[in-house]
Predicted model as a PDB file, atoms N, CA, C, CB and O in Angstrom, pLDDT in the B-factor column:
MODEL        1                                                                  
ATOM      1  N   MET A   1     121.502 133.861 140.628  1.00 50.00           N  
ATOM      2  CA  MET A   1     120.518 134.915 140.713  1.00 50.00           C  
ATOM      3  C   MET A   1     119.571 134.604 141.866  1.00 50.00           C  
ATOM      4  CB  MET A   1     119.746 135.067 139.378  1.00 50.00           C  
ATOM      5  O   MET A   1     119.149 133.461 142.036  1.00 50.00           O  
ATOM      6  N   SER A   2     119.249 135.593 142.634  1.00 61.00           N  
ATOM      7  CA  SER A   2     118.376 135.443 143.792  1.00 61.00           C  
ATOM      8  C   SER A   2     116.953 135.857 143.408  1.00 61.00           C  
ATOM      9  CB  SER A   2     118.896 136.290 144.991  1.00 61.00           C  
ATOM     10  O   SER A   2     116.753 136.750 142.585  1.00 61.00           O  
ATOM     11  N   GLU A   3     115.988 135.203 144.009  1.00 74.00           N  
ATOM     12  CA  GLU A   3     114.583 135.491 143.732  1.00 74.00           C  
ATOM     13  C   GLU A   3     114.167 136.816 144.362  1.00 74.00           C  
ATOM     14  CB  GLU A   3     113.691 134.353 144.248  1.00 74.00           C  
ATOM     15  O   GLU A   3     114.525 137.107 145.503  1.00 74.00           O  
ATOM     16  N   THR A   4     113.414 137.610 143.619  1.00 87.00           N  
ATOM     17  CA  THR A   4     112.879 138.858 144.148  1.00 87.00           C  
ATOM     18  C   THR A   4     111.667 138.544 145.012  1.00 87.00           C  
ATOM     19  CB  THR A   4     112.506 139.843 143.003  1.00 87.00           C  
ATOM     20  O   THR A   4     110.796 137.766 144.623  1.00 87.00           O  
ATOM     21  N   LEU A   5     111.625 139.151 146.170  1.00 93.00           N  
ATOM     22  CA  LEU A   5     110.571 138.863 147.144  1.00 93.00           C  
ATOM     23  C   LEU A   5     109.441 139.878 147.087  1.00 93.00           C  
ATOM     24  CB  LEU A   5     111.150 138.827 148.541  1.00 93.00           C  
ATOM     25  O   LEU A   5     109.668 141.076 146.916  1.00 93.00           O  
ATOM     26  N   THR A   6     108.231 139.382 147.231  1.00 95.00           N  
ATOM     27  CA  THR A   6     107.086 140.261 147.447  1.00 95.00           C  
ATOM     28  C   THR A   6     106.957 140.450 148.952  1.00 95.00           C  
ATOM     29  CB  THR A   6     105.757 139.671 146.816  1.00 95.00           C  
ATOM     30  O   THR A   6     107.497 139.653 149.719  1.00 95.00           O  
ATOM     31  N   PRO A   7     106.260 141.479 149.383  1.00 96.00           N  
ATOM     32  CA  PRO A   7     106.038 141.646 150.825  1.00 96.00           C  
ATOM     33  C   PRO A   7     105.348 140.426 151.449  1.00 96.00           C  
ATOM     34  CB  PRO A   7     105.198 142.899 151.082  1.00 96.00           C  
ATOM     35  O   PRO A   7     105.637 140.063 152.589  1.00 96.00           O  
ATOM     36  N   GLU A   8     104.451 139.806 150.710  1.00 97.00           N  
ATOM     37  CA  GLU A   8     103.733 138.638 151.229  1.00 97.00           C  
ATOM     38  C   GLU A   8     104.659 137.444 151.434  1.00 97.00           C  
ATOM     39  CB  GLU A   8     102.604 138.255 150.283  1.00 97.00           C  
ATOM     40  O   GLU A   8     104.555 136.735 152.436  1.00 97.00           O  
ATOM     41  N   ILE A   9     105.555 137.226 150.493  1.00 96.00           N  
ATOM     42  CA  ILE A   9     106.510 136.116 150.624  1.00 96.00           C  
ATOM     43  C   ILE A   9     107.471 136.396 151.771  1.00 96.00           C  
ATOM     44  CB  ILE A   9     107.297 135.900 149.300  1.00 96.00           C  
ATOM     45  O   ILE A   9     107.751 135.510 152.579  1.00 96.00           O  
ATOM     46  N   ARG A  10     107.970 137.612 151.844  1.00 97.00           N  
ATOM     47  CA  ARG A  10     108.905 137.980 152.919  1.00 97.00           C  
ATOM     48  C   ARG A  10     108.245 137.755 154.283  1.00 97.00           C  
ATOM     49  CB  ARG A  10     109.360 139.466 152.773  1.00 97.00           C  
ATOM     50  O   ARG A  10     108.865 137.190 155.184  1.00 97.00           O  
ATOM     51  N   GLN A  11     107.004 138.191 154.437  1.00 98.00           N  
ATOM     52  CA  GLN A  11     106.291 138.006 155.693  1.00 98.00           C  
ATOM     53  C   GLN A  11     106.093 136.519 155.985  1.00 98.00           C  
ATOM     54  CB  GLN A  11     104.937 138.727 155.651  1.00 98.00           C  
ATOM     55  O   GLN A  11     106.296 136.082 157.118  1.00 98.00           O  
ATOM     56  N   ALA A  12     105.703 135.747 154.986  1.00 98.00           N  
ATOM     57  CA  ALA A  12     105.479 134.319 155.189  1.00 98.00           C  
ATOM     58  C   ALA A  12     106.753 133.612 155.637  1.00 98.00           C  
ATOM     59  CB  ALA A  12     104.952 133.681 153.908  1.00 98.00           C  
ATOM     60  O   ALA A  12     106.708 132.753 156.517  1.00 98.00           O  
ATOM     61  N   VAL A  13     107.875 133.963 155.044  1.00 98.00           N  
ATOM     62  CA  VAL A  13     109.151 133.342 155.413  1.00 98.00           C  
ATOM     63  C   VAL A  13     109.497 133.653 156.868  1.00 98.00           C  
ATOM     64  CB  VAL A  13     110.282 133.830 154.479  1.00 98.00           C  
ATOM     65  O   VAL A  13     109.849 132.753 157.630  1.00 98.00           O  
ATOM     66  N   VAL A  14     109.396 134.913 157.248  1.00 98.00           N  
ATOM     67  CA  VAL A  14     109.736 135.302 158.617  1.00 98.00           C  
ATOM     68  C   VAL A  14     108.799 134.627 159.618  1.00 98.00           C  
ATOM     69  CB  VAL A  14     109.671 136.835 158.776  1.00 98.00           C  
ATOM     70  O   VAL A  14     109.251 134.109 160.639  1.00 98.00           O  
ATOM     71  N   LEU A  15     107.504 134.630 159.332  1.00 98.00           N  
ATOM     72  CA  LEU A  15     106.556 134.021 160.263  1.00 98.00           C  
ATOM     73  C   LEU A  15     106.724 132.507 160.350  1.00 98.00           C  
ATOM     74  CB  LEU A  15     105.137 134.355 159.850  1.00 98.00           C  
ATOM     75  O   LEU A  15     106.575 131.931 161.428  1.00 98.00           O  
ATOM     76  N   ASP A  16     107.031 131.857 159.227  1.00 98.00           N  
ATOM     77  CA  ASP A  16     107.290 130.411 159.257  1.00 98.00           C  
ATOM     78  C   ASP A  16     108.538 130.101 160.078  1.00 98.00           C  
ATOM     79  CB  ASP A  16     107.448 129.858 157.826  1.00 98.00           C  
ATOM     80  O   ASP A  16     108.548 129.154 160.864  1.00 98.00           O  
ATOM     81  N   LEU A  17     109.574 130.889 159.898  1.00 98.00           N  
ATOM     82  CA  LEU A  17     110.806 130.678 160.662  1.00 98.00           C  
ATOM     83  C   LEU A  17     110.566 130.923 162.152  1.00 98.00           C  
ATOM     84  CB  LEU A  17     111.929 131.603 160.144  1.00 98.00           C  
ATOM     85  O   LEU A  17     111.076 130.188 162.997  1.00 98.00           O  
ATOM     86  N   ALA A  18     109.799 131.943 162.464  1.00 98.00           N  
ATOM     87  CA  ALA A  18     109.467 132.219 163.867  1.00 98.00           C  
ATOM     88  C   ALA A  18     108.718 131.040 164.473  1.00 98.00           C  
ATOM     89  CB  ALA A  18     108.623 133.509 163.989  1.00 98.00           C  
ATOM     90  O   ALA A  18     108.997 130.635 165.601  1.00 98.00           O  
ATOM     91  N   LYS A  19     107.780 130.497 163.735  1.00 98.00           N  
ATOM     92  CA  LYS A  19     107.007 129.353 164.223  1.00 98.00           C  
ATOM     93  C   LYS A  19     107.916 128.143 164.449  1.00 98.00           C  
ATOM     94  CB  LYS A  19     105.882 128.996 163.227  1.00 98.00           C  
ATOM     95  O   LYS A  19     107.789 127.454 165.461  1.00 98.00           O  
ATOM     96  N   LEU A  20     108.820 127.885 163.522  1.00 97.00           N  
ATOM     97  CA  LEU A  20     109.754 126.765 163.680  1.00 97.00           C  
ATOM     98  C   LEU A  20     110.656 126.964 164.893  1.00 97.00           C  
ATOM     99  CB  LEU A  20     110.606 126.598 162.417  1.00 97.00           C  
ATOM    100  O   LEU A  20     110.879 126.027 165.660  1.00 97.00           O  
ATOM    101  N   ALA A  21     111.172 128.165 165.070  1.00 97.00           N  
ATOM    102  CA  ALA A  21     112.027 128.441 166.225  1.00 97.00           C  
ATOM    103  C   ALA A  21     111.249 128.212 167.515  1.00 97.00           C  
ATOM    104  CB  ALA A  21     112.573 129.887 166.173  1.00 97.00           C  
ATOM    105  O   ALA A  21     111.761 127.620 168.465  1.00 97.00           O  
ATOM    106  N   GLN A  22     110.025 128.681 167.538  1.00 96.00           N  
ATOM    107  CA  GLN A  22     109.191 128.563 168.727  1.00 96.00           C  
ATOM    108  C   GLN A  22     108.858 127.103 169.039  1.00 96.00           C  
ATOM    109  CB  GLN A  22     107.905 129.365 168.546  1.00 96.00           C  
ATOM    110  O   GLN A  22     108.850 126.704 170.203  1.00 96.00           O  
ATOM    111  N   GLU A  23     108.591 126.325 168.025  1.00 97.00           N  
ATOM    112  CA  GLU A  23     108.135 124.951 168.227  1.00 97.00           C  
ATOM    113  C   GLU A  23     109.256 123.914 168.292  1.00 97.00           C  
ATOM    114  CB  GLU A  23     107.199 124.583 167.133  1.00 97.00           C  
ATOM    115  O   GLU A  23     109.093 122.872 168.927  1.00 97.00           O  
ATOM    116  N   LYS A  24     110.391 124.183 167.645  1.00 96.00           N  
ATOM    117  CA  LYS A  24     111.404 123.139 167.473  1.00 96.00           C  
ATOM    118  C   LYS A  24     112.766 123.425 168.091  1.00 96.00           C  
ATOM    119  CB  LYS A  24     111.590 122.894 166.043  1.00 96.00           C  
ATOM    120  O   LYS A  24     113.590 122.517 168.195  1.00 96.00           O  
ATOM    121  N   TYR A  25     113.022 124.664 168.503  1.00 96.00           N  
ATOM    122  CA  TYR A  25     114.355 124.973 169.014  1.00 96.00           C  
ATOM    123  C   TYR A  25     114.630 124.156 170.272  1.00 96.00           C  
ATOM    124  CB  TYR A  25     114.495 126.486 169.308  1.00 96.00           C  
ATOM    125  O   TYR A  25     113.730 123.937 171.083  1.00 96.00           O  
ATOM    126  N   VAL A  26     115.846 123.715 170.432  1.00 95.00           N  
ATOM    127  CA  VAL A  26     116.233 122.802 171.505  1.00 95.00           C  
ATOM    128  C   VAL A  26     115.939 123.368 172.899  1.00 95.00           C  
ATOM    129  CB  VAL A  26     117.706 122.475 171.389  1.00 95.00           C  
ATOM    130  O   VAL A  26     115.630 122.612 173.820  1.00 95.00           O  
ATOM    131  N   TYR A  27     116.031 124.654 173.052  1.00 95.00           N  
ATOM    132  CA  TYR A  27     115.710 125.307 174.326  1.00 95.00           C  
ATOM    133  C   TYR A  27     114.418 126.107 174.124  1.00 95.00           C  
ATOM    134  CB  TYR A  27     116.897 126.242 174.816  1.00 95.00           C  
ATOM    135  O   TYR A  27     114.447 127.188 173.536  1.00 95.00           O  
ATOM    136  N   PRO A  28     113.302 125.591 174.602  1.00 96.00           N  
ATOM    137  CA  PRO A  28     112.005 126.221 174.324  1.00 96.00           C  
ATOM    138  C   PRO A  28     111.926 127.701 174.683  1.00 96.00           C  
ATOM    139  CB  PRO A  28     110.941 125.495 175.062  1.00 96.00           C  
ATOM    140  O   PRO A  28     111.338 128.483 173.936  1.00 96.00           O  
ATOM    141  N   GLU A  29     112.508 128.098 175.813  1.00 96.00           N  
ATOM    142  CA  GLU A  29     112.431 129.504 176.205  1.00 96.00           C  
ATOM    143  C   GLU A  29     113.223 130.394 175.246  1.00 96.00           C  
ATOM    144  CB  GLU A  29     112.948 129.684 177.635  1.00 96.00           C  
ATOM    145  O   GLU A  29     112.824 131.527 174.976  1.00 96.00           O  
ATOM    146  N   VAL A  30     114.333 129.888 174.738  1.00 96.00           N  
ATOM    147  CA  VAL A  30     115.116 130.640 173.757  1.00 96.00           C  
ATOM    148  C   VAL A  30     114.368 130.692 172.432  1.00 96.00           C  
ATOM    149  CB  VAL A  30     116.517 130.007 173.566  1.00 96.00           C  
ATOM    150  O   VAL A  30     114.338 131.733 171.775  1.00 96.00           O  
ATOM    151  N   GLY A  31     113.766 129.580 172.037  1.00 97.00           N  
ATOM    152  CA  GLY A  31     112.971 129.554 170.814  1.00 97.00           C  
ATOM    153  C   GLY A  31     111.845 130.564 170.843  1.00 97.00           C  
ATOM    154  O   GLY A  31     111.552 131.210 169.837  1.00 97.00           O  
ATOM    155  N   GLU A  32     111.217 130.698 171.995  1.00 98.00           N  
ATOM    156  CA  GLU A  32     110.140 131.680 172.157  1.00 98.00           C  
ATOM    157  C   GLU A  32     110.684 133.096 172.003  1.00 98.00           C  
ATOM    158  CB  GLU A  32     109.455 131.518 173.533  1.00 98.00           C  
ATOM    159  O   GLU A  32     110.057 133.929 171.348  1.00 98.00           O  
ATOM    160  N   GLU A  33     111.833 133.378 172.594  1.00 97.00           N  
ATOM    161  CA  GLU A  33     112.449 134.698 172.483  1.00 97.00           C  
ATOM    162  C   GLU A  33     112.856 135.005 171.041  1.00 97.00           C  
ATOM    163  CB  GLU A  33     113.669 134.791 173.403  1.00 97.00           C  
ATOM    164  O   GLU A  33     112.680 136.126 170.565  1.00 97.00           O  
ATOM    165  N   LEU A  34     113.393 134.012 170.358  1.00 98.00           N  
ATOM    166  CA  LEU A  34     113.780 134.195 168.965  1.00 98.00           C  
ATOM    167  C   LEU A  34     112.567 134.537 168.114  1.00 98.00           C  
ATOM    168  CB  LEU A  34     114.469 132.938 168.427  1.00 98.00           C  
ATOM    169  O   LEU A  34     112.597 135.471 167.314  1.00 98.00           O  
ATOM    170  N   ALA A  35     111.499 133.768 168.297  1.00 98.00           N  
ATOM    171  CA  ALA A  35     110.275 133.994 167.534  1.00 98.00           C  
ATOM    172  C   ALA A  35     109.720 135.392 167.792  1.00 98.00           C  
ATOM    173  CB  ALA A  35     109.225 132.936 167.886  1.00 98.00           C  
ATOM    174  O   ALA A  35     109.343 136.105 166.861  1.00 98.00           O  
ATOM    175  N   THR A  36     109.677 135.766 169.047  1.00 98.00           N  
ATOM    176  CA  THR A  36     109.162 137.081 169.416  1.00 98.00           C  
ATOM    177  C   THR A  36     110.010 138.193 168.789  1.00 98.00           C  
ATOM    178  CB  THR A  36     109.131 137.233 170.949  1.00 98.00           C  
ATOM    179  O   THR A  36     109.477 139.186 168.294  1.00 98.00           O  
ATOM    180  N   SER A  37     111.307 138.020 168.815  1.00 98.00           N  
ATOM    181  CA  SER A  37     112.217 139.049 168.300  1.00 98.00           C  
ATOM    182  C   SER A  37     112.094 139.246 166.797  1.00 98.00           C  
ATOM    183  CB  SER A  37     113.643 138.694 168.643  1.00 98.00           C  
ATOM    184  O   SER A  37     112.025 140.381 166.325  1.00 98.00           O  
ATOM    185  N   ILE A  38     112.065 138.152 166.039  1.00 98.00           N  
ATOM    186  CA  ILE A  38     112.003 138.336 164.580  1.00 98.00           C  
ATOM    187  C   ILE A  38     110.599 138.773 164.143  1.00 98.00           C  
ATOM    188  CB  ILE A  38     112.402 137.028 163.853  1.00 98.00           C  
ATOM    189  O   ILE A  38     110.458 139.479 163.145  1.00 98.00           O  
ATOM    190  N   ARG A  39     109.572 138.363 164.873  1.00 98.00           N  
ATOM    191  CA  ARG A  39     108.223 138.877 164.570  1.00 98.00           C  
ATOM    192  C   ARG A  39     108.158 140.383 164.834  1.00 98.00           C  
ATOM    193  CB  ARG A  39     107.148 138.136 165.419  1.00 98.00           C  
ATOM    194  O   ARG A  39     107.584 141.133 164.044  1.00 98.00           O  
ATOM    195  N   ALA A  40     108.744 140.815 165.939  1.00 98.00           N  
ATOM    196  CA  ALA A  40     108.746 142.244 166.267  1.00 98.00           C  
ATOM    197  C   ALA A  40     109.505 143.038 165.208  1.00 98.00           C  
ATOM    198  CB  ALA A  40     109.370 142.479 167.657  1.00 98.00           C  
ATOM    199  O   ALA A  40     109.063 144.110 164.797  1.00 98.00           O  
ATOM    200  N   LYS A  41     110.634 142.517 164.772  1.00 98.00           N  
ATOM    201  CA  LYS A  41     111.409 143.210 163.740  1.00 98.00           C  
ATOM    202  C   LYS A  41     110.601 143.295 162.451  1.00 98.00           C  
ATOM    203  CB  LYS A  41     112.754 142.491 163.486  1.00 98.00           C  
ATOM    204  O   LYS A  41     110.627 144.323 161.773  1.00 98.00           O  
ATOM    205  N   LEU A  42     109.890 142.236 162.107  1.00 98.00           N  
ATOM    206  CA  LEU A  42     109.032 142.244 160.930  1.00 98.00           C  
ATOM    207  C   LEU A  42     107.953 143.313 161.058  1.00 98.00           C  
ATOM    208  CB  LEU A  42     108.393 140.866 160.722  1.00 98.00           C  
ATOM    209  O   LEU A  42     107.734 144.093 160.132  1.00 98.00           O  
ATOM    210  N   GLU A  43     107.285 143.349 162.198  1.00 98.00           N  
ATOM    211  CA  GLU A  43     106.205 144.315 162.429  1.00 98.00           C  
ATOM    212  C   GLU A  43     106.703 145.757 162.410  1.00 98.00           C  
ATOM    213  CB  GLU A  43     105.527 144.029 163.759  1.00 98.00           C  
ATOM    214  O   GLU A  43     105.965 146.668 162.034  1.00 98.00           O  
ATOM    215  N   GLN A  44     107.951 145.962 162.814  1.00 98.00           N  
ATOM    216  CA  GLN A  44     108.538 147.303 162.841  1.00 98.00           C  
ATOM    217  C   GLN A  44     109.136 147.705 161.486  1.00 98.00           C  
ATOM    218  CB  GLN A  44     109.614 147.375 163.919  1.00 98.00           C  
ATOM    219  O   GLN A  44     109.686 148.796 161.342  1.00 98.00           O  
ATOM    220  N   GLY A  45     109.021 146.815 160.501  1.00 98.00           N  
ATOM    221  CA  GLY A  45     109.525 147.118 159.172  1.00 98.00           C  
ATOM    222  C   GLY A  45     110.994 146.821 158.979  1.00 98.00           C  
ATOM    223  O   GLY A  45     111.597 147.272 158.005  1.00 98.00           O  
ATOM    224  N   GLY A  46     111.578 146.071 159.893  1.00 98.00           N  
ATOM    225  CA  GLY A  46     113.005 145.796 159.833  1.00 98.00           C  
ATOM    226  C   GLY A  46     113.462 144.952 158.662  1.00 98.00           C  
ATOM    227  O   GLY A  46     114.652 144.923 158.347  1.00 98.00           O  
ATOM    228  N   TYR A  47     112.543 144.269 158.015  1.00 98.00           N  
ATOM    229  CA  TYR A  47     112.890 143.452 156.847  1.00 98.00           C  
ATOM    230  C   TYR A  47     112.326 144.036 155.553  1.00 98.00           C  
ATOM    231  CB  TYR A  47     112.377 142.028 157.034  1.00 98.00           C  
ATOM    232  O   TYR A  47     112.516 143.454 154.485  1.00 98.00           O  
ATOM    233  N   ASP A  48     111.645 145.163 155.628  1.00 97.00           N  
ATOM    234  CA  ASP A  48     110.937 145.725 154.474  1.00 97.00           C  
ATOM    235  C   ASP A  48     111.832 146.072 153.293  1.00 97.00           C  
ATOM    236  CB  ASP A  48     110.205 146.947 154.893  1.00 97.00           C  
ATOM    237  O   ASP A  48     111.400 145.962 152.145  1.00 97.00           O  
ATOM    238  N   GLU A  49     113.039 146.478 153.540  1.00 96.00           N  
ATOM    239  CA  GLU A  49     113.928 146.902 152.454  1.00 96.00           C  
ATOM    240  C   GLU A  49     114.635 145.745 151.769  1.00 96.00           C  
ATOM    241  CB  GLU A  49     114.952 147.862 152.982  1.00 96.00           C  
ATOM    242  O   GLU A  49     115.363 145.958 150.799  1.00 96.00           O  
ATOM    243  N   ILE A  50     114.440 144.539 152.247  1.00 97.00           N  
ATOM    244  CA  ILE A  50     115.104 143.371 151.669  1.00 97.00           C  
ATOM    245  C   ILE A  50     114.267 142.850 150.513  1.00 97.00           C  
ATOM    246  CB  ILE A  50     115.322 142.260 152.737  1.00 97.00           C  
ATOM    247  O   ILE A  50     113.118 142.447 150.698  1.00 97.00           O  
ATOM    248  N   ALA A  51     114.851 142.862 149.315  1.00 94.00           N  
ATOM    249  CA  ALA A  51     114.115 142.470 148.114  1.00 94.00           C  
ATOM    250  C   ALA A  51     114.563 141.121 147.554  1.00 94.00           C  
ATOM    251  CB  ALA A  51     114.271 143.532 147.054  1.00 94.00           C  
ATOM    252  O   ALA A  51     113.868 140.541 146.720  1.00 94.00           O  
ATOM    253  N   GLU A  52     115.699 140.620 147.995  1.00 96.00           N  
ATOM    254  CA  GLU A  52     116.249 139.384 147.451  1.00 96.00           C  
ATOM    255  C   GLU A  52     116.215 138.257 148.484  1.00 96.00           C  
ATOM    256  CB  GLU A  52     117.680 139.611 146.969  1.00 96.00           C  
ATOM    257  O   GLU A  52     116.507 138.474 149.660  1.00 96.00           O  
ATOM    258  N   ALA A  53     115.863 137.071 148.041  1.00 95.00           N  
ATOM    259  CA  ALA A  53     115.733 135.918 148.936  1.00 95.00           C  
ATOM    260  C   ALA A  53     117.036 135.616 149.669  1.00 95.00           C  
ATOM    261  CB  ALA A  53     115.291 134.691 148.149  1.00 95.00           C  
ATOM    262  O   ALA A  53     117.020 135.345 150.870  1.00 95.00           O  
ATOM    263  N   GLY A  54     118.153 135.659 148.967  1.00 95.00           N  
ATOM    264  CA  GLY A  54     119.437 135.376 149.598  1.00 95.00           C  
ATOM    265  C   GLY A  54     119.781 136.366 150.693  1.00 95.00           C  
ATOM    266  O   GLY A  54     120.335 135.992 151.726  1.00 95.00           O  
ATOM    267  N   GLU A  55     119.453 137.626 150.468  1.00 96.00           N  
ATOM    268  CA  GLU A  55     119.715 138.656 151.474  1.00 96.00           C  
ATOM    269  C   GLU A  55     118.830 138.458 152.704  1.00 96.00           C  
ATOM    270  CB  GLU A  55     119.488 140.055 150.879  1.00 96.00           C  
ATOM    271  O   GLU A  55     119.280 138.650 153.834  1.00 96.00           O  
ATOM    272  N   LEU A  56     117.564 138.073 152.483  1.00 97.00           N  
ATOM    273  CA  LEU A  56     116.680 137.805 153.612  1.00 97.00           C  
ATOM    274  C   LEU A  56     117.200 136.617 154.413  1.00 97.00           C  
ATOM    275  CB  LEU A  56     115.240 137.541 153.127  1.00 97.00           C  
ATOM    276  O   LEU A  56     117.210 136.647 155.644  1.00 97.00           O  
ATOM    277  N   ALA A  57     117.627 135.581 153.719  1.00 96.00           N  
ATOM    278  CA  ALA A  57     118.162 134.405 154.413  1.00 96.00           C  
ATOM    279  C   ALA A  57     119.380 134.773 155.252  1.00 96.00           C  
ATOM    280  CB  ALA A  57     118.530 133.308 153.404  1.00 96.00           C  
ATOM    281  O   ALA A  57     119.495 134.339 156.398  1.00 96.00           O  
ATOM    282  N   MET A  58     120.275 135.556 154.699  1.00 97.00           N  
ATOM    283  CA  MET A  58     121.481 135.953 155.426  1.00 97.00           C  
ATOM    284  C   MET A  58     121.128 136.836 156.614  1.00 97.00           C  
ATOM    285  CB  MET A  58     122.456 136.686 154.495  1.00 97.00           C  
ATOM    286  O   MET A  58     121.690 136.666 157.696  1.00 97.00           O  
ATOM    287  N   THR A  59     120.215 137.767 156.431  1.00 98.00           N  
ATOM    288  CA  THR A  59     119.816 138.667 157.513  1.00 98.00           C  
ATOM    289  C   THR A  59     119.158 137.890 158.648  1.00 98.00           C  
ATOM    290  CB  THR A  59     118.859 139.750 156.989  1.00 98.00           C  
ATOM    291  O   THR A  59     119.465 138.118 159.818  1.00 98.00           O  
ATOM    292  N   LEU A  60     118.263 136.980 158.309  1.00 98.00           N  
ATOM    293  CA  LEU A  60     117.620 136.165 159.339  1.00 98.00           C  
ATOM    294  C   LEU A  60     118.629 135.292 160.066  1.00 98.00           C  
ATOM    295  CB  LEU A  60     116.529 135.296 158.724  1.00 98.00           C  
ATOM    296  O   LEU A  60     118.563 135.141 161.286  1.00 98.00           O  
ATOM    297  N   THR A  61     119.557 134.722 159.322  1.00 97.00           N  
ATOM    298  CA  THR A  61     120.605 133.905 159.940  1.00 97.00           C  
ATOM    299  C   THR A  61     121.417 134.743 160.924  1.00 97.00           C  
ATOM    300  CB  THR A  61     121.533 133.297 158.861  1.00 97.00           C  
ATOM    301  O   THR A  61     121.667 134.310 162.049  1.00 97.00           O  
ATOM    302  N   GLU A  62     121.820 135.919 160.514  1.00 97.00           N  
ATOM    303  CA  GLU A  62     122.595 136.803 161.394  1.00 97.00           C  
ATOM    304  C   GLU A  62     121.787 137.189 162.630  1.00 97.00           C  
ATOM    305  CB  GLU A  62     123.033 138.070 160.634  1.00 97.00           C  
ATOM    306  O   GLU A  62     122.311 137.195 163.745  1.00 97.00           O  
ATOM    307  N   ASP A  63     120.509 137.511 162.428  1.00 98.00           N  
ATOM    308  CA  ASP A  63     119.662 137.880 163.562  1.00 98.00           C  
ATOM    309  C   ASP A  63     119.537 136.730 164.554  1.00 98.00           C  
ATOM    310  CB  ASP A  63     118.276 138.306 163.075  1.00 98.00           C  
ATOM    311  O   ASP A  63     119.690 136.932 165.759  1.00 98.00           O  
ATOM    312  N   LEU A  64     119.261 135.534 164.062  1.00 97.00           N  
ATOM    313  CA  LEU A  64     119.069 134.386 164.941  1.00 97.00           C  
ATOM    314  C   LEU A  64     120.362 134.006 165.660  1.00 97.00           C  
ATOM    315  CB  LEU A  64     118.547 133.197 164.143  1.00 97.00           C  
ATOM    316  O   LEU A  64     120.343 133.650 166.838  1.00 97.00           O  
ATOM    317  N   ARG A  65     121.473 134.083 164.951  1.00 97.00           N  
ATOM    318  CA  ARG A  65     122.766 133.792 165.593  1.00 97.00           C  
ATOM    319  C   ARG A  65     123.072 134.800 166.687  1.00 97.00           C  
ATOM    320  CB  ARG A  65     123.896 133.792 164.555  1.00 97.00           C  
ATOM    321  O   ARG A  65     123.531 134.426 167.766  1.00 97.00           O  
ATOM    322  N   ALA A  66     122.823 136.071 166.416  1.00 96.00           N  
ATOM    323  CA  ALA A  66     123.108 137.115 167.404  1.00 96.00           C  
ATOM    324  C   ALA A  66     122.214 136.981 168.628  1.00 96.00           C  
ATOM    325  CB  ALA A  66     122.933 138.498 166.781  1.00 96.00           C  
ATOM    326  O   ALA A  66     122.670 137.164 169.757  1.00 96.00           O  
ATOM    327  N   LEU A  67     120.968 136.670 168.413  1.00 95.00           N  
ATOM    328  CA  LEU A  67     120.014 136.569 169.520  1.00 95.00           C  
ATOM    329  C   LEU A  67     120.239 135.333 170.380  1.00 95.00           C  
ATOM    330  CB  LEU A  67     118.605 136.557 168.985  1.00 95.00           C  
ATOM    331  O   LEU A  67     120.006 135.366 171.589  1.00 95.00           O  
ATOM    332  N   SER A  68     120.692 134.242 169.763  1.00 96.00           N  
ATOM    333  CA  SER A  68     120.793 132.975 170.477  1.00 96.00           C  
ATOM    334  C   SER A  68     122.231 132.594 170.842  1.00 96.00           C  
ATOM    335  CB  SER A  68     120.185 131.886 169.646  1.00 96.00           C  
ATOM    336  O   SER A  68     122.444 131.679 171.638  1.00 96.00           O  
ATOM    337  N   ASN A  69     123.201 133.279 170.275  1.00 94.00           N  
ATOM    338  CA  ASN A  69     124.608 132.870 170.412  1.00 94.00           C  
ATOM    339  C   ASN A  69     124.807 131.429 169.960  1.00 94.00           C  
ATOM    340  CB  ASN A  69     125.077 133.031 171.869  1.00 94.00           C  
ATOM    341  O   ASN A  69     125.619 130.695 170.523  1.00 94.00           O  
ATOM    342  N   ASP A  70     124.058 131.036 168.942  1.00 93.00           N  
ATOM    343  CA  ASP A  70     124.103 129.669 168.409  1.00 93.00           C  
ATOM    344  C   ASP A  70     124.519 129.741 166.951  1.00 93.00           C  
ATOM    345  CB  ASP A  70     122.719 128.944 168.560  1.00 93.00           C  
ATOM    346  O   ASP A  70     123.758 130.207 166.103  1.00 93.00           O  
ATOM    347  N   ARG A  71     125.728 129.278 166.659  1.00 91.00           N  
ATOM    348  CA  ARG A  71     126.262 129.328 165.300  1.00 91.00           C  
ATOM    349  C   ARG A  71     125.650 128.256 164.394  1.00 91.00           C  
ATOM    350  CB  ARG A  71     127.771 129.168 165.335  1.00 91.00           C  
ATOM    351  O   ARG A  71     125.976 128.211 163.208  1.00 91.00           O  
ATOM    352  N   HIS A  72     124.784 127.405 164.911  1.00 91.00           N  
ATOM    353  CA  HIS A  72     124.162 126.359 164.104  1.00 91.00           C  
ATOM    354  C   HIS A  72     123.132 126.920 163.115  1.00 91.00           C  
ATOM    355  CB  HIS A  72     123.499 125.335 165.012  1.00 91.00           C  
ATOM    356  O   HIS A  72     122.764 126.237 162.159  1.00 91.00           O  
ATOM    357  N   TRP A  73     122.674 128.132 163.329  1.00 89.00           N  
ATOM    358  CA  TRP A  73     121.686 128.709 162.417  1.00 89.00           C  
ATOM    359  C   TRP A  73     122.284 128.873 161.057  1.00 89.00           C  
ATOM    360  CB  TRP A  73     121.171 130.048 162.930  1.00 89.00           C  
ATOM    361  O   TRP A  73     121.612 129.345 160.140  1.00 89.00           O  
TER     362      TRP A  73                                                      
ENDMDL                                                                          
END                                                                             
């Protein structure tokens, strides 16, 4: 069973992941682009319909892989 997300938790997860990508990704310029992209998607409501933690994790993984061409995500 997957945890149901509140808007606050969903936002916190996306912003924390953006911060990690920005600060820790092996290629700093790519990390910055990743962070900017997922923050923009969050602000545009792109994650609003996701209610389950597992679905958010999968969506973020797919987004980061597509943006970076890095299958390590």
